[in-house]
KOLTOR-528501 format. One record per residue: residue number from 0; x, y, z of N, C-alpha, C in turn. Coordinates in Angstrom, 2 decimals, m for minus. Example, Ala and Ser with C-alpha at 12.3 -4.5 7.8 and 13.67 -1.06 7.14 Angstrom:
k, n.c1, n.c2, n.c3, ca.c1, ca.c2, ca.c3, c.c1, c.c2, c.c3
0, 13.19, m5.69, 7.80, 12.30, m4.50, 7.80, 13.20, m3.30, 7.80
1, 12.85, m2.25, 7.08, 13.67, m1.06, 7.14, 12.90, 0.03, 7.87
end
This chain:
k, n.c1, n.c2, n.c3, ca.c1, ca.c2, ca.c3, c.c1, c.c2, c.c3
0, 0.82, m1.19, 0.00, 0.00, 0.00, 0.00, 0.87, 1.26, 0.00
1, 1.95, 1.22, 0.76, 2.83, 2.38, 0.80, 3.47, 2.62, m0.57
2, 3.93, 1.56, m1.20, 4.53, 1.71, m2.53, 3.52, 2.31, m3.52
3, 2.29, 1.88, m3.42, 1.26, 2.40, m4.30, 1.03, 3.89, m4.04
4, 0.96, 4.26, m2.77, 0.78, 5.67, m2.42, 1.97, 6.50, m2.91
5, 3.16, 5.97, m2.82, 4.34, 6.71, m3.27, 4.33, 6.92, m4.79
6, 3.73, 5.99, m5.52, 3.57, 6.20, m6.97, 2.68, 7.43, m7.22
7, 1.59, 7.53, m6.46, 0.70, 8.68, m6.60, 1.41, 9.97, m6.21
8, 2.15, 9.94, m5.11, 2.87, 11.13, m4.66, 3.89, 11.57, m5.71
9, 4.62, 10.63, m6.27, 5.61, 10.97, m7.30, 4.92, 11.58, m8.52
10, 3.78, 11.02, m8.93, 3.05, 11.56, m10.08, 2.60, 12.98, m9.82
11, 2.09, 13.25, m8.61, 1.60, 14.60, m8.30, 2.74, 15.61, m8.21
12, 3.86, 15.19, m7.67, 5.02, 16.09, m7.61, 5.46, 16.47, m9.02
13, 5.50, 15.50, m9.90, 5.91, 15.77, m11.29, 4.90, 16.65, m12.01
14, 3.62, 16.40, m11.79, 2.57, 17.13, m12.51, 2.46, 18.59, m12.07
15, 2.88, 18.89, m10.85, 2.69, 20.25, m10.33, 3.98, 21.06, m10.29
16, 4.99, 20.63, m11.00, 6.25, 21.40, m11.07, 6.02, 22.74, m11.75
17, 6.89, 23.71, m11.46, 6.78, 25.03, m12.07, 7.22, 25.06, m13.53
18, 7.99, 24.06, m13.92, 8.37, 23.96, m15.33, 8.08, 22.53, m15.78
19, 7.89, 22.38, m17.08, 7.48, 21.07, m17.60, 8.39, 20.69, m18.76
20, 8.65, 19.40, m18.87, 9.43, 18.87, m19.98, 8.80, 17.55, m20.40
21, 9.15, 17.08, m21.56, 8.62, 15.80, m22.03, 9.04, 14.67, m21.10
22, 10.25, 14.75, m20.58, 10.72, 13.70, m19.65, 9.86, 13.67, m18.39
23, 9.49, 14.83, m17.86, 8.64, 14.87, m16.67, 7.25, 14.33, m16.98
24, 6.73, 14.67, m18.15, 5.40, 14.18, m18.53, 5.41, 12.66, m18.65
25, 6.44, 12.12, m19.27, 6.55, 10.66, m19.40, 6.69, 9.99, m18.03
26, 7.46, 10.62, m17.14, 7.61, 10.06, m15.79, 6.28, 10.11, m15.05
27, 5.53, 11.21, m15.21, 4.20, 11.32, m14.61, 3.31, 10.16, m15.10
28, 3.30, 9.94, m16.41, 2.47, 8.87, m16.97, 2.86, 7.51, m16.39
29, 4.15, 7.27, m16.26, 4.64, 6.00, m15.72, 4.15, 5.81, m14.29
30, 4.30, 6.84, m13.46, 3.90, 6.73, m12.05, 2.38, 6.63, m11.90
31, 1.64, 7.39, m12.71, 0.18, 7.35, m12.59, m0.36, 5.99, m13.02
32, 0.17, 5.44, m14.10, m0.25, 4.10, m14.53, 0.10, 3.05, m13.48
33, 1.27, 3.16, m12.88, 1.66, 2.21, m11.83, 0.73, 2.34, m10.63
34, 0.36, 3.57, m10.28, m0.58, 3.81, m9.17, m1.93, 3.16, m9.47
35, m2.48, 3.39, m10.66, m3.79, 2.84, m11.01, m3.77, 1.32, m11.10
36, m2.68, 0.76, m11.62, m2.56, m0.70, m11.64, m2.46, m1.24, m10.21
37, m1.77, m0.51, m9.35, m1.68, m0.91, m7.94, m3.02, m0.90, m7.25
38, m3.84, 0.09, m7.58, m5.19, 0.14, m7.01, m5.98, m1.11, m7.42
39, m5.88, m1.46, m8.70, m6.62, m2.64, m9.18, m6.13, m3.90, m8.48
40, m4.83, m4.00, m8.22, m4.29, m5.18, m7.54, m4.66, m5.21, m6.06
41, m4.55, m4.04, m5.39, m4.82, m3.97, m3.96, m6.30, m4.06, m3.63
42, m7.13, m3.48, m4.48, m8.56, m3.39, m4.22, m9.34, m3.88, m5.43
43, m9.35, m5.17, m5.67, m9.96, m5.70, m6.90, m11.47, m5.48, m6.99
44, m12.14, m5.22, m5.88, m13.59, m5.08, m5.88, m14.09, m3.64, m6.07
45, m13.17, m2.68, m6.19, m13.64, m1.31, m6.37, m13.50, m0.90, m7.83
46, m14.25, 0.13, m8.18, m14.21, 0.65, m9.55, m13.32, 1.87, m9.60
47, m12.71, 2.08, m10.74, m11.94, 3.30, m10.98, m12.94, 4.44, m11.11
48, m12.66, 5.57, m10.48, m13.57, 6.72, m10.50, m13.18, 7.68, m11.62
49, m14.07, 8.61, m11.98, m13.76, 9.55, m13.08, m12.44, 10.32, m12.89
50, m12.10, 10.68, m11.66, m10.84, 11.41, m11.46, m9.63, 10.57, m11.85
51, m9.71, 9.29, m11.65, m8.61, 8.41, m12.08, m8.50, 8.45, m13.60
52, m9.62, 8.38, m14.27, m9.61, 8.43, m15.73, m9.07, 9.78, m16.21
53, m9.52, 10.85, m15.59, m9.06, 12.19, m15.99, m7.57, 12.37, m15.77
54, m7.04, 11.73, m14.74, m5.60, 11.83, m14.46, m4.77, 11.28, m15.62
55, m5.35, 10.36, m16.38, m4.65, 9.83, m17.54, m4.64, 10.81, m18.72
56, m5.52, 11.80, m18.70, m5.56, 12.81, m19.75, m4.70, 14.04, m19.42
57, m4.23, 14.14, m18.20, m3.43, 15.30, m17.79, m2.21, 15.52, m18.68
58, m1.50, 14.47, m19.12, m0.34, 14.71, m19.99, m0.67, 15.49, m21.26
59, m1.88, 15.30, m21.80, m2.29, 16.07, m22.98, m2.29, 17.56, m22.67
60, m2.83, 17.91, m21.50, m2.89, 19.31, m21.11, m1.50, 19.86, m20.80
61, m0.67, 19.05, m20.14, 0.68, 19.50, m19.83, 1.48, 19.76, m21.12
62, 1.25, 18.94, m22.13, 1.96, 19.15, m23.40, 1.45, 20.39, m24.13
63, 0.16, 20.62, m24.10, m0.38, 21.74, m24.87, m0.37, 23.07, m24.12
64, m0.47, 23.04, m22.79, m0.56, 24.29, m22.03, 0.58, 24.54, m21.07
65, 1.48, 23.60, m20.93, 2.61, 23.81, m20.05, 2.29, 23.44, m18.62
66, 3.02, 24.02, m17.67, 2.87, 23.67, m16.25, 1.44, 23.86, m15.75
67, 1.12, 23.09, m14.74, m0.21, 23.07, m14.13, m0.70, 24.47, m13.77
68, 0.16, 25.31, m13.24, m0.27, 26.63, m12.79, m0.83, 27.47, m13.93
69, m0.52, 27.13, m15.18, m1.04, 27.88, m16.32, m2.53, 27.65, m16.56
70, m3.07, 26.55, m16.06, m4.48, 26.27, m16.35, m5.28, 25.79, m15.15
71, m4.75, 25.89, m13.95, m5.52, 25.50, m12.78, m6.61, 26.55, m12.50
72, m7.62, 26.19, m11.79, m8.77, 27.06, m11.57, m8.61, 27.97, m10.35
73, m7.63, 27.74, m9.51, m7.50, 28.50, m8.26, m7.61, 30.00, m8.39
74, m6.79, 30.66, m9.22, m6.88, 32.13, m9.33, m8.24, 32.59, m9.84
75, m8.83, 31.84, m10.76, m10.13, 32.24, m11.31, m11.22, 32.13, m10.26
76, m11.14, 31.12, m9.42, m12.11, 30.96, m8.34, m11.98, 32.11, m7.34
77, m10.75, 32.54, m7.06, m10.54, 33.66, m6.15, m11.19, 34.93, m6.69
78, m11.02, 35.19, m8.00, m11.63, 36.38, m8.59, m13.15, 36.29, m8.58
79, m13.70, 35.11, m8.80, m15.15, 34.94, m8.71, m15.66, 35.30, m7.32
80, m14.95, 34.85, m6.30, m15.32, 35.18, m4.92, m15.27, 36.67, m4.66
81, m14.24, 37.34, m5.19, m14.13, 38.79, m5.00, m15.29, 39.51, m5.69
82, m15.66, 39.06, m6.88, m16.78, 39.68, m7.59, m18.10, 39.44, m6.87
83, m18.27, 38.28, m6.30, m19.51, 37.99, m5.57, m19.62, 38.84, m4.32
84, m18.48, 39.17, m3.71, m18.50, 39.98, m2.48, m18.62, 41.47, m2.75
85, m18.45, 41.89, m3.99, m18.54, 43.32, m4.32, m19.98, 43.80, m4.16
86, m20.18, 44.98, m3.59, m21.55, 45.49, m3.43, m22.16, 45.85, m4.78
87, m23.35, 45.37, m5.02, m24.01, 45.71, m6.29, m25.47, 46.09, m6.08
88, m26.02, 45.88, m4.88, m27.37, 46.29, m4.53, m28.40, 45.80, m5.54
89, m28.11, 44.67, m6.19, m29.02, 44.03, m7.15, m29.42, 44.93, m8.31
90, m28.64, 45.95, m8.60, m28.92, 46.83, m9.74, m27.79, 46.64, m10.76
91, m27.97, 45.68, m11.61, m26.95, 45.36, m12.59, m26.93, 46.44, m13.68
92, m25.74, 46.79, m14.14, m25.60, 47.78, m15.18, m25.46, 49.19, m14.69
93, m25.57, 49.41, m13.37, m25.41, 50.74, m12.79, m24.11, 50.79, m12.00
94, m23.42, 51.92, m12.08, m22.21, 52.10, m11.29, m22.58, 52.55, m9.89
95, m21.87, 52.04, m8.90, m22.09, 52.46, m7.52, m21.26, 53.69, m7.24
96, m21.79, 54.59, m6.47, m21.05, 55.81, m6.10, m20.71, 55.79, m4.66
end
């Protein structure tokens, strides 16, 4: 179980680096596949969930968009929260004074 968890940890460390290279992407794929195969071996009665499937598509995004920070949702979610907290008095289209 520990070895399987370490495969996941290695994959996440590689996927979230500040810079990306083809070698890192290939290493991520190797570790993620080993993690998912380990899950199937350790827990034969459970199903793979959508996040596991999506993790296999991450290399496509890393190749086309670069490091994770370029396309993660965190900053956009923060701005949405700031906009929701801004006073608008339910009068859309009017400037507040």
